[in-house]
Residue frames relative to the residue before (quaternion, step in Angstrom):
aa qw qx qy qz dx dy dz
X 1.0000 0.0000 0.0000 0.0000 0.00 0.00 0.00
X 0.6387 0.5190 -0.3303 0.4621 3.61 1.00 -0.81
X 0.6471 0.5229 -0.3205 0.4529 3.56 0.99 -0.86
X 0.6489 0.5158 -0.3156 0.4618 3.60 0.95 -0.86
X 0.6470 0.5208 -0.3217 0.4545 3.59 0.98 -0.82
X 0.6588 0.4970 -0.3079 0.4734 3.60 0.93 -0.87
X 0.6434 0.5263 -0.3205 0.4541 3.58 0.99 -0.83
X 0.6421 0.5178 -0.3190 0.4666 3.60 1.01 -0.81
X 0.6536 0.5090 -0.3121 0.4650 3.60 0.96 -0.84
X 0.6524 0.5140 -0.3090 0.4633 3.58 0.97 -0.86
X 0.6380 0.5270 -0.3190 0.4620 3.60 1.00 -0.81
X 0.6529 0.5155 -0.3113 0.4594 3.58 0.97 -0.87
X 0.6553 0.5020 -0.3170 0.4671 3.60 0.97 -0.84
X 0.6436 0.5247 -0.3189 0.4570 3.58 0.99 -0.83
X 0.6452 0.5139 -0.3180 0.4673 3.59 0.98 -0.81
X 0.6449 0.5162 -0.3242 0.4610 3.59 1.02 -0.78
X 0.6379 0.5226 -0.3267 0.4618 3.59 1.01 -0.81
X 0.6531 0.5122 -0.3136 0.4612 3.58 0.95 -0.88
X 0.6462 0.5234 -0.3215 0.4530 3.58 0.96 -0.84
X 0.6543 0.5034 -0.3159 0.4676 3.57 0.99 -0.85
X 0.6412 0.5266 -0.3275 0.4519 3.57 1.01 -0.81
X 0.6503 0.5039 -0.3143 0.4737 3.59 0.97 -0.84
X 0.6397 0.5249 -0.3214 0.4604 3.57 0.98 -0.85
X 0.6669 0.4978 -0.3024 0.4648 3.58 0.93 -0.91
X 0.6375 0.5285 -0.3271 0.4553 3.57 1.04 -0.78
X 0.6493 0.5082 -0.3140 0.4707 3.57 0.99 -0.82
X 0.6496 0.5118 -0.3208 0.4617 3.60 0.97 -0.79
X 0.6409 0.5195 -0.3260 0.4615 3.57 1.02 -0.86
X 0.6449 0.5174 -0.3236 0.4600 3.59 0.99 -0.83
X 0.6530 0.5074 -0.3119 0.4678 3.57 0.98 -0.86
X 0.6580 0.5153 -0.3144 0.4503 3.57 0.94 -0.89
X 0.6493 0.5124 -0.3276 0.4566 3.57 0.97 -0.84
X 0.6478 0.5087 -0.3227 0.4663 3.58 1.01 -0.76
X 0.6681 0.5090 -0.3064 0.4481 3.55 0.96 -0.85
X 0.6096 0.5829 -0.3547 0.4035 3.59 1.18 -0.51
X 0.6058 0.5376 -0.3644 0.4595 3.61 1.21 -0.33
X 0.0242 -0.8201 0.5707 -0.0337 3.57 -0.16 1.32
X 0.3055 -0.7376 0.5774 0.1709 3.53 -1.29 0.45
X 0.0894 -0.8242 0.5583 -0.0319 3.55 -0.84 1.09
X 0.1619 -0.6762 0.6954 0.1814 3.46 -1.47 0.31
X 0.2270 -0.7796 0.5734 0.1095 3.58 -1.17 0.63
X 0.1001 -0.7999 0.5917 0.0036 3.54 -0.53 1.27
X 0.4514 -0.7035 0.4825 0.2616 3.57 -0.85 1.00
X 0.4877 -0.6456 0.5004 0.3082 3.58 -1.15 0.68
X 0.5647 0.5784 -0.3915 0.4396 3.59 1.25 -0.07
X 0.4347 0.6873 -0.4682 0.3456 3.58 1.26 0.03
X 0.2404 -0.7575 0.5912 0.1376 3.55 -1.24 0.49
X 0.7090 -0.4286 0.3284 0.4536 3.53 -1.30 -0.04
X 0.7116 0.4542 -0.2514 0.4733 3.55 1.13 -0.61
X 0.8124 0.1147 -0.0366 0.5705 3.60 1.13 -0.50
X 0.1357 -0.7649 0.6270 0.0584 3.52 -0.91 1.02
X 0.1466 -0.8128 0.5631 0.0275 3.53 -0.82 1.09
X 0.0706 -0.8144 0.5757 -0.0200 3.56 -0.77 1.12
X 0.5765 -0.5357 0.4780 0.3901 3.53 -1.31 0.40
X 0.0366 -0.8304 0.5495 -0.0848 3.54 -0.75 1.12
X 0.3101 -0.6700 0.6338 0.2308 3.54 -1.27 0.57
X 0.3651 -0.7781 0.4550 0.2327 3.62 -0.13 1.21
X 0.8528 0.1015 -0.0995 0.5026 3.52 -0.90 1.01
X 0.4188 -0.7056 0.4614 0.3374 3.59 1.29 0.15
X 0.3373 0.7395 -0.5028 0.2942 3.55 1.07 0.81
X 0.0845 -0.8288 0.5531 0.0026 3.53 0.07 1.32
X 0.2928 0.7328 -0.5427 0.2877 3.51 0.20 1.39
X 0.5514 -0.6110 0.4500 0.3466 3.54 -1.05 0.77
X 0.7792 0.2951 -0.2454 0.4954 3.55 -0.85 1.03
X 0.4563 0.6884 -0.4521 0.3370 3.59 1.27 -0.03
X 0.3747 -0.7296 0.5307 0.2136 3.61 -0.81 1.04
X 0.3281 -0.7417 0.5541 0.1875 3.57 -1.00 0.86
X 0.0791 -0.7735 0.6286 0.0169 3.53 -1.25 0.57
X 0.4895 -0.6061 0.5058 0.3704 3.55 -1.29 -0.18
X 0.0095 -0.7749 0.6314 -0.0272 3.50 -1.20 0.67
X 0.6734 -0.4793 0.3593 0.4333 3.54 -1.23 0.31
X 0.4985 -0.6820 0.4464 0.2951 3.57 -0.84 0.99
X 0.0484 -0.8100 0.5841 -0.0176 3.55 -0.80 1.06
X 0.3837 -0.7273 0.4823 0.3018 3.57 1.17 -0.50
X 0.4521 0.6918 -0.4577 0.3279 3.59 1.25 0.17
X 0.7188 -0.4966 0.2954 0.3865 3.49 -1.33 0.32
X 0.6492 0.5054 -0.3471 0.4500 3.63 1.09 -0.45
X 0.6726 0.3969 -0.3098 0.5423 3.59 1.32 0.24
X 0.5880 0.5719 -0.3476 0.4542 3.56 1.32 0.21
X 0.0943 -0.8086 0.5808 -0.0019 3.55 -0.72 1.14
X 0.3124 -0.7155 0.5954 0.1897 3.52 -1.12 0.79
X 0.2030 -0.7663 0.5995 0.1108 3.57 -0.86 0.98
X 0.1277 -0.8586 0.4945 0.0440 3.52 0.39 1.33
X 0.8529 -0.0859 0.0048 0.5149 3.53 -0.66 1.19
X 0.5928 -0.6100 0.3601 0.3832 3.59 1.16 0.52
X 0.6287 0.5426 -0.3420 0.4398 3.60 1.14 0.50
X 0.8184 0.1399 -0.0528 0.5548 3.59 0.69 -1.02
X 0.2692 -0.7222 0.6152 0.1659 3.53 -1.17 0.71
X 0.0133 -0.8260 0.5619 -0.0434 3.57 -0.53 1.16
X 0.0025 0.7530 -0.6580 -0.0053 3.51 -1.28 0.57
X 0.8337 0.0670 -0.0823 0.5419 3.56 -0.78 1.00
X 0.6634 -0.5187 0.3042 0.4453 3.58 1.13 0.57
X 0.6408 0.4791 -0.3294 0.5013 3.60 1.29 0.19
X 0.4343 -0.7228 0.4905 0.2200 3.55 -1.16 0.66
X 0.5093 -0.6031 0.5195 0.3272 3.55 -1.18 0.69
X 0.1012 0.7966 -0.5742 0.1595 3.55 -0.81 1.07
X 0.3279 -0.6745 0.5989 0.2806 3.54 -1.36 -0.07
X 0.2969 -0.7481 0.5622 0.1902 3.55 -1.06 0.67
X 0.3882 -0.7617 0.4779 0.2018 3.55 -0.61 1.18
X 0.4619 -0.6708 0.5076 0.2811 3.53 -1.07 0.72
X 0.7157 0.3660 -0.2217 0.5519 3.55 1.22 -0.52
X 0.4710 -0.6903 0.4611 0.2982 3.62 -0.70 0.99
X 0.8496 0.1586 -0.1515 0.4796 3.53 -1.23 0.74
X 0.6045 0.5017 -0.3781 0.4898 3.57 1.14 0.63
X 0.5294 -0.6089 0.4626 0.3674 3.61 -1.10 0.53
X 0.5940 -0.5701 0.4076 0.3949 3.61 -1.11 0.50
X 0.1529 -0.7820 0.6013 0.0586 3.55 -1.18 0.64
X 0.7467 -0.3807 0.2810 0.4676 3.58 -1.32 0.01
X 0.7661 0.3290 -0.2756 0.4785 3.54 -0.95 0.94
X 0.5774 0.5799 -0.3865 0.4253 3.60 1.21 -0.28
X 0.5429 -0.6462 0.4259 0.3259 3.61 -1.04 0.70
X 0.4244 -0.6586 0.5609 0.2674 3.53 -1.28 0.58
X 0.0080 -0.8130 0.5783 -0.0667 3.57 -0.78 1.08
X 0.3573 -0.6277 0.6013 0.3416 3.50 -1.38 -0.29
X 0.0252 -0.8074 0.5875 -0.0474 3.57 -0.98 0.88
X 0.6588 -0.4688 0.3921 0.4388 3.52 -1.31 0.22
X 0.4553 -0.6871 0.4941 0.2767 3.56 -0.90 0.93
X 0.0030 0.8271 -0.5602 0.0443 3.57 -0.66 1.12
X 0.5453 -0.6586 0.3826 0.3500 3.58 1.26 0.16
X 0.4227 0.7129 -0.4704 0.3030 3.60 1.20 0.21
X 0.6464 -0.5574 0.3615 0.3752 3.56 -1.21 0.54
X 0.6868 0.4934 -0.3092 0.4350 3.60 0.98 -0.69
X 0.6152 0.4839 -0.3717 0.4992 3.57 1.31 0.28
X 0.5541 0.5644 -0.3980 0.4647 3.58 1.31 0.22
X 0.0541 -0.8233 0.5640 -0.0342 3.56 -0.74 1.13
X 0.1599 -0.7556 0.6284 0.0924 3.51 -1.30 0.52
X 0.3195 -0.7144 0.5890 0.2015 3.55 -1.05 0.82
X 0.0808 -0.8350 0.5440 -0.0164 3.55 -0.12 1.37
X 0.3764 -0.7302 0.5183 0.2377 3.62 -0.62 1.05
X 0.4780 -0.6281 0.5287 0.3122 3.55 -1.12 0.73
X 0.4796 -0.6848 0.4680 0.2864 3.56 -0.98 0.83
X 0.7911 0.3411 -0.1570 0.4829 3.57 0.96 -0.84
X 0.7351 0.3313 -0.2166 0.5504 3.59 1.24 -0.11
X 0.3139 -0.7787 0.5167 0.1679 3.55 -0.43 1.22
X 0.8096 0.2696 -0.2137 0.4756 3.56 -1.04 0.83
X 0.6465 0.4847 -0.3223 0.4932 3.57 1.28 0.07
X 0.0950 -0.7970 0.5955 0.0340 3.56 -0.98 0.87
X 0.3098 -0.6824 0.6210 0.2298 3.50 -1.36 0.34
X 0.3127 -0.7116 0.5949 0.2047 3.57 -1.12 0.70
X 0.0477 0.8448 -0.5199 0.1176 3.57 -0.07 1.36
X 0.3116 -0.7281 0.5745 0.2068 3.57 -1.11 0.69
X 0.7361 -0.4405 0.2809 0.4303 3.58 -1.30 0.02
X 0.6654 0.4732 -0.3061 0.4895 3.61 1.25 -0.30
X 0.4844 -0.6856 0.4082 0.3587 3.58 1.31 0.32
X 0.4307 0.6338 -0.5038 0.3987 3.52 0.99 0.93
X 0.2028 -0.8141 0.5402 0.0658 3.58 -0.80 1.05
X 0.5231 -0.5834 0.5173 0.3440 3.52 -1.27 0.57
X 0.0109 -0.8368 0.5387 -0.0977 3.55 -0.57 1.24
X 0.4561 -0.6386 0.5418 0.3009 3.56 -1.09 0.76
X 0.3665 -0.7567 0.5036 0.1987 3.56 -0.74 1.08
X 0.7734 0.2422 -0.2199 0.5430 3.57 -0.09 1.32
X 0.5916 -0.5996 0.4165 0.3421 3.53 -1.27 0.42
X 0.7280 0.3481 -0.2191 0.5485 3.58 1.19 -0.44
X 0.2504 -0.7653 0.5799 0.1239 3.52 -1.25 0.43
X 0.1534 0.7780 -0.5975 0.1193 3.55 -1.10 0.68
X 0.7483 -0.3803 0.2819 0.4648 3.52 -1.33 -0.02
X 0.8461 0.1667 -0.1453 0.4850 3.56 -0.77 1.08
X 0.3697 0.7170 -0.5143 0.2912 3.62 1.21 0.19
X 0.3957 -0.7500 0.4706 0.2439 3.64 -0.64 1.02
X 0.3515 -0.7020 0.5816 0.2131 3.51 -1.36 0.34
X 0.0633 -0.7887 0.6115 0.0036 3.55 -1.05 0.87
X 0.4997 -0.5988 0.5190 0.3498 3.52 -1.37 0.07
X 0.0702 0.7750 -0.6250 0.0615 3.57 -1.06 0.82
X 0.6244 -0.5405 0.3995 0.3981 3.54 -1.19 0.53
X 0.4892 -0.6868 0.4559 0.2847 3.54 -0.83 1.05
X 0.1179 0.8022 -0.5732 0.1183 3.58 -0.80 1.07
X 0.4719 -0.6889 0.4226 0.3524 3.60 1.28 0.34
X 0.2502 0.7564 -0.5498 0.2509 3.54 0.92 0.98
X 0.6232 -0.5398 0.4035 0.3969 3.55 -1.23 0.46
X 0.6465 0.5241 -0.3202 0.4526 3.57 1.06 -0.68
X 0.6921 0.4312 -0.2671 0.5135 3.59 1.30 -0.20
X 0.5758 0.6154 -0.3670 0.3938 3.57 1.27 0.02
X 0.0217 -0.8003 0.5978 -0.0406 3.53 -0.91 1.00
X 0.2680 -0.7145 0.6226 0.1732 3.51 -1.11 0.75
X 0.1787 -0.8090 0.5546 0.0771 3.54 -0.42 1.22
X 0.0456 -0.7940 0.6062 0.0065 3.52 -1.02 0.79
X 0.4055 -0.6952 0.5353 0.2565 3.54 -0.88 0.94
X 0.0918 -0.7876 0.6084 0.0329 3.53 -1.10 0.70
X 0.5108 -0.6455 0.4758 0.3099 3.51 -1.22 0.56
X 0.5384 0.6267 -0.4112 0.3851 3.58 1.24 -0.28
X 0.3358 -0.6985 0.5901 0.2262 3.53 -1.14 0.65
X 0.6177 -0.5192 0.4082 0.4268 3.55 -1.23 0.26
X 0.6889 -0.4962 0.3157 0.4237 3.60 -1.16 0.48
X 0.4028 -0.7117 0.5264 0.2329 3.50 -1.02 0.88
X 0.0385 0.7906 -0.6081 0.0608 3.55 -0.90 0.90
X 0.1960 -0.7517 0.6173 0.1246 3.51 -1.31 0.37
X 0.3049 -0.7275 0.5840 0.1919 3.55 -1.13 0.67
X 0.1117 0.7845 -0.5973 0.1242 3.54 -0.89 0.99
X 0.8567 -0.0340 -0.0183 0.5144 3.57 -0.85 1.05
X 0.7424 -0.4429 0.2242 0.4498 3.56 0.94 0.92
X 0.6946 0.4134 -0.2806 0.5176 3.60 1.25 0.16
X 0.3731 -0.6921 0.5737 0.2295 3.53 -1.24 0.59
X 0.1583 -0.8025 0.5732 0.0479 3.56 -0.74 1.12
X 0.0873 -0.7747 0.6258 0.0228 3.55 -1.02 0.95
X 0.4516 -0.6666 0.5170 0.2907 3.55 -1.22 0.50
X 0.0256 -0.7714 0.6359 -0.0017 3.55 -1.04 0.91
X 0.4441 -0.6883 0.5066 0.2691 3.56 -0.98 0.88
X 0.7891 0.1486 -0.0942 0.5886 3.59 1.20 -0.46
X 0.1881 0.7672 -0.5973 0.1386 3.53 -1.18 0.62
X 0.7303 -0.4369 0.2843 0.4416 3.58 -1.28 0.07
X 0.7472 0.3093 -0.2022 0.5524 3.61 1.20 -0.36
X 0.6484 -0.4861 0.3170 0.4927 3.57 1.25 0.34
X 0.7261 -0.4056 0.3027 0.4654 3.56 -1.29 -0.13
X 0.3829 0.7205 -0.5186 0.2555 3.56 -0.98 0.79
X 0.6392 -0.5004 0.4192 0.4065 3.50 -1.37 -0.26
X 0.0027 -0.7841 0.6185 -0.0512 3.55 -0.84 1.12
X 0.6040 -0.4364 0.4726 0.4705 3.51 -1.34 0.05
X 0.5499 -0.6429 0.4096 0.3414 3.55 -0.80 1.00
X 0.8301 0.1983 -0.1857 0.4870 3.52 -0.81 1.11
X 0.6846 0.4906 -0.2879 0.4557 3.61 1.23 -0.10
X 0.3464 0.7876 -0.4695 0.1981 3.60 1.20 0.28
X 0.7535 0.3225 -0.2204 0.5289 3.62 1.14 -0.41
X 0.5089 0.5930 -0.4439 0.4387 3.58 1.25 0.35
X 0.3336 -0.8143 0.4338 0.1934 3.53 0.16 1.39
X 0.8297 0.2181 -0.1921 0.4765 3.50 -0.97 1.00
X 0.6984 0.4412 -0.2581 0.5009 3.58 1.28 -0.06
X 0.8876 0.2132 -0.1185 0.3908 3.52 -1.16 0.73
X 0.4219 0.7023 -0.4922 0.2943 3.63 1.14 0.13
X 0.1931 -0.7789 0.5884 0.0993 3.52 -1.00 0.94
X 0.6684 -0.4525 0.3365 0.4849 3.55 0.41 -1.22
X 0.6270 -0.5622 0.3940 0.3682 3.59 -1.29 0.16
X 0.7734 -0.2784 0.2455 0.5139 3.57 -1.28 -0.34
X 0.7982 0.2849 -0.2206 0.4828 3.56 -0.93 0.91
X 0.4250 0.7028 -0.4767 0.3133 3.59 1.24 -0.04
X 0.8306 0.0164 -0.0884 0.5496 3.56 -0.79 1.09
X 0.5258 -0.6509 0.3893 0.3851 3.58 1.27 0.46
X 0.3282 0.7325 -0.5212 0.2898 3.59 1.11 0.68
X 0.2242 -0.7817 0.5725 0.1046 3.53 -1.12 0.72
X 0.1146 -0.7589 0.6387 0.0544 3.53 -1.13 0.80
X 0.5857 -0.5952 0.3962 0.3816 3.62 -0.92 0.81
X 0.7699 0.3146 -0.2655 0.4876 3.54 -0.89 1.01
X 0.6321 0.5088 -0.3385 0.4765 3.57 1.23 -0.26
X 0.5388 -0.5769 0.4746 0.3894 3.59 -1.15 0.45
X 0.5193 -0.6472 0.4559 0.3219 3.52 -1.03 0.77
X 0.4041 -0.7162 0.5073 0.2577 3.60 -0.78 0.98
X 0.5994 -0.5514 0.4141 0.4066 3.59 -1.17 0.41
X 0.6295 -0.5391 0.3958 0.3955 3.49 -1.23 0.48
X 0.4712 -0.6682 0.4814 0.3157 3.61 -0.94 0.79
X 0.5767 -0.5743 0.4320 0.3885 3.57 -1.17 0.45
X 0.6223 -0.5513 0.3955 0.3905 3.52 -1.18 0.48
X 0.7537 0.2765 -0.1671 0.5723 3.56 1.09 -0.69
X 0.3655 -0.7540 0.4930 0.2343 3.64 -0.46 1.13
X 0.6333 -0.5269 0.3877 0.4134 3.59 -1.20 0.48
X 0.7399 0.3916 -0.3011 0.4568 3.51 -1.11 0.71
X 0.7379 0.2740 -0.1859 0.5880 3.54 1.27 -0.33
X 0.2156 -0.8003 0.5402 0.1456 3.62 -0.01 1.21
X 0.5616 -0.6118 0.4242 0.3611 3.55 -1.05 0.65
X 0.4637 -0.6478 0.5286 0.2931 3.52 -1.18 0.56
X 0.2270 -0.7960 0.5516 0.1033 3.51 -0.51 1.23
X 0.1578 -0.7784 0.6034 0.0708 3.51 -0.80 1.01
X 0.4751 -0.6697 0.4679 0.3268 3.59 -0.87 0.84
X 0.5165 -0.6251 0.4698 0.3489 3.56 -1.06 0.66
X 0.6475 -0.4986 0.3872 0.4268 3.51 -1.23 0.32
X 0.4434 -0.6927 0.4804 0.3047 3.61 -0.72 0.96
X 0.4952 -0.6640 0.4596 0.3204 3.57 -0.95 0.78
X 0.4184 -0.6718 0.5508 0.2649 3.52 -1.16 0.58
X 0.2134 -0.7984 0.5541 0.0998 3.53 -0.49 1.22
X 0.1180 -0.7857 0.6060 0.0399 3.49 -0.80 1.03
X 0.4945 -0.6470 0.4682 0.3431 3.59 -0.93 0.76
X 0.5552 -0.5927 0.4412 0.3819 3.60 -1.06 0.58
X 0.6010 -0.5621 0.4203 0.3824 3.49 -1.18 0.53
X 0.4399 -0.6832 0.4998 0.2999 3.61 -0.82 0.91
X 0.5488 -0.6137 0.4292 0.3715 3.59 -1.00 0.63
X 0.5584 -0.6215 0.4395 0.3299 3.49 -1.10 0.67
X 0.7745 0.1693 -0.0843 0.6036 3.56 1.14 -0.72
X 0.4519 -0.6822 0.4878 0.3041 3.59 -0.77 0.94
X 0.5396 -0.6365 0.4270 0.3483 3.60 -1.00 0.69
X 0.4141 -0.6842 0.5474 0.2463 3.58 -1.20 0.67
X 0.2325 -0.7850 0.5623 0.1168 3.53 -0.60 1.16
X 0.1067 -0.7953 0.5962 0.0271 3.55 -0.75 1.05
X 0.4875 -0.6470 0.4818 0.3339 3.61 -1.03 0.75
X 0.5819 -0.5750 0.4197 0.3933 3.54 -1.12 0.45
X 0.6007 -0.5695 0.4121 0.3807 3.57 -1.15 0.52
X 0.4328 -0.6802 0.5142 0.2925 3.62 -0.90 0.92
X 0.5704 -0.5917 0.4189 0.3861 3.60 -1.12 0.52
X 0.5336 -0.6383 0.4519 0.3219 3.54 -1.06 0.77
X 0.7904 0.1620 -0.0673 0.5869 3.63 0.95 -0.83
X 0.4037 -0.7067 0.5111 0.2762 3.61 -0.72 1.03
X 0.5524 -0.6269 0.4217 0.3521 3.58 -1.01 0.57
X 0.4013 -0.6947 0.5466 0.2399 3.58 -1.13 0.69
X 0.2409 -0.7820 0.5633 0.1150 3.52 -0.68 1.17
X 0.0866 -0.7901 0.6065 0.0195 3.53 -0.74 0.99
X 0.4900 -0.6439 0.4822 0.3358 3.55 -1.09 0.81
X 0.5885 -0.5669 0.4183 0.3967 3.52 -1.14 0.42
X 0.6094 -0.5579 0.4070 0.3895 3.55 -1.14 0.48
X 0.4306 -0.6826 0.5118 0.2944 3.60 -0.92 0.95
X 0.5705 -0.5905 0.4260 0.3801 3.56 -1.12 0.53
X 0.5511 -0.6230 0.4439 0.3332 3.55 -1.04 0.71
X 0.7837 0.1551 -0.0770 0.5966 3.63 0.95 -0.75
X 0.3879 -0.7163 0.5169 0.2632 3.56 -0.70 1.05
X 0.5513 -0.6329 0.4201 0.3449 3.53 -1.02 0.60
X 0.4017 -0.6873 0.5552 0.2410 3.57 -1.12 0.67
X 0.2428 -0.7848 0.5581 0.1170 3.47 -0.66 1.24
X 0.1064 -0.7862 0.6078 0.0347 3.56 -0.77 0.93
X 0.4912 -0.6462 0.4764 0.3379 3.57 -1.04 0.81
X 0.5890 -0.5658 0.4160 0.3999 3.49 -1.11 0.43
X 0.6500 -0.5098 0.3748 0.4209 3.49 -1.14 0.36
X 0.4449 -0.6781 0.4980 0.3069 3.67 -0.90 0.93
X 0.5638 -0.5976 0.4262 0.3786 3.50 -1.08 0.57
X 0.5689 -0.6065 0.4309 0.3505 3.52 -1.05 0.63
X 0.7745 0.1784 -0.1011 0.5984 3.61 1.04 -0.70
X 0.3755 -0.7283 0.5113 0.2592 3.63 -0.58 1.08
X 0.5479 -0.6298 0.4292 0.3450 3.54 -1.03 0.63
X 0.4218 -0.6784 0.5400 0.2652 3.56 -1.12 0.60
X 0.2284 -0.7911 0.5574 0.1067 3.55 -0.65 1.22
X 0.1367 -0.7796 0.6084 0.0580 3.59 -0.81 0.97
X 0.4966 -0.6420 0.4751 0.3399 3.63 -1.07 0.81
X 0.5729 -0.5893 0.4287 0.3751 3.47 -1.13 0.51
X 0.5563 -0.6033 0.4460 0.3571 3.53 -1.05 0.51
X 0.4649 -0.6615 0.4974 0.3145 3.61 -0.99 0.78
X 0.5665 -0.5975 0.4259 0.3751 3.51 -1.06 0.52
X 0.5543 -0.6204 0.4354 0.3439 3.52 -1.02 0.53
X 0.7646 0.2044 -0.1354 0.5960 3.62 1.07 -0.62
X 0.3598 -0.7390 0.5171 0.2387 3.56 -0.55 1.05
X 0.5145 -0.6285 0.4957 0.3075 3.48 -1.25 0.53
X 0.5148 -0.6256 0.4740 0.3449 3.66 -1.03 0.66
X 0.4822 -0.6480 0.5139 0.2889 3.47 -1.23 0.71
X 0.4132 -0.6924 0.5346 0.2530 3.49 -1.18 0.71
């Protein structure tokens, strides 16, 4: 009894430890999700009449796309995810610089682009507060290169380049958190698809950035591949077996055949009923014409008749 009591207590403690571990794991997962914030970046060169934000021109989410400034709209092509405080992503691509020299990291003067995320150091960014200007940050990489407006003036489509960080006005950004998430995209058959309300084939899913490139990149309308875009009605659940792959039909379990229950009493076999009237037997019909009997054919050679032999002993005379 003492052993059973100790075992029960140990089991209860173990269950409590497991519950705490699961709770801690859930909290860690929630915290990690909450750490992914979404930002827009407005230039300090903006004025009361015009606000200028970092923008993906035309919402063309393609690797190598050059970034520029555009009027602030708060749309998804101006919304960046700051994943774990390291990479800035938009449309599933990472903020980066493209080097003028092949196989070299980007340097000062190189354009700011979005590229496939590869974990390289030049895709790691830090939002560094300006020392002398409150509320202003610089977007700096590990090489102390900052995202910079290319030129002393700013306007629609002004490109962005990398330059040595120096807390210049062209490097100052006012970051604002937003409830918008980065653009939703899906990868399919080696291409990234984004939703566009307009395009050469109307609203639908296109290769990201190719919605106005006639004849290129069309995927499908709302509900294509059961993909969902914010604001669209949720498509029905896809079938368990996708089109083109018929389900594998398995035969049902064969039934177990059981012989019928034998009768409790064997059946009584009765002879068939005898006929009430015996059949009347009639002779066959006589032939209408009796047959004509013909003697057999005579022999071709008549037999030779020989007299009988005389007796060896004559009979006495009477």
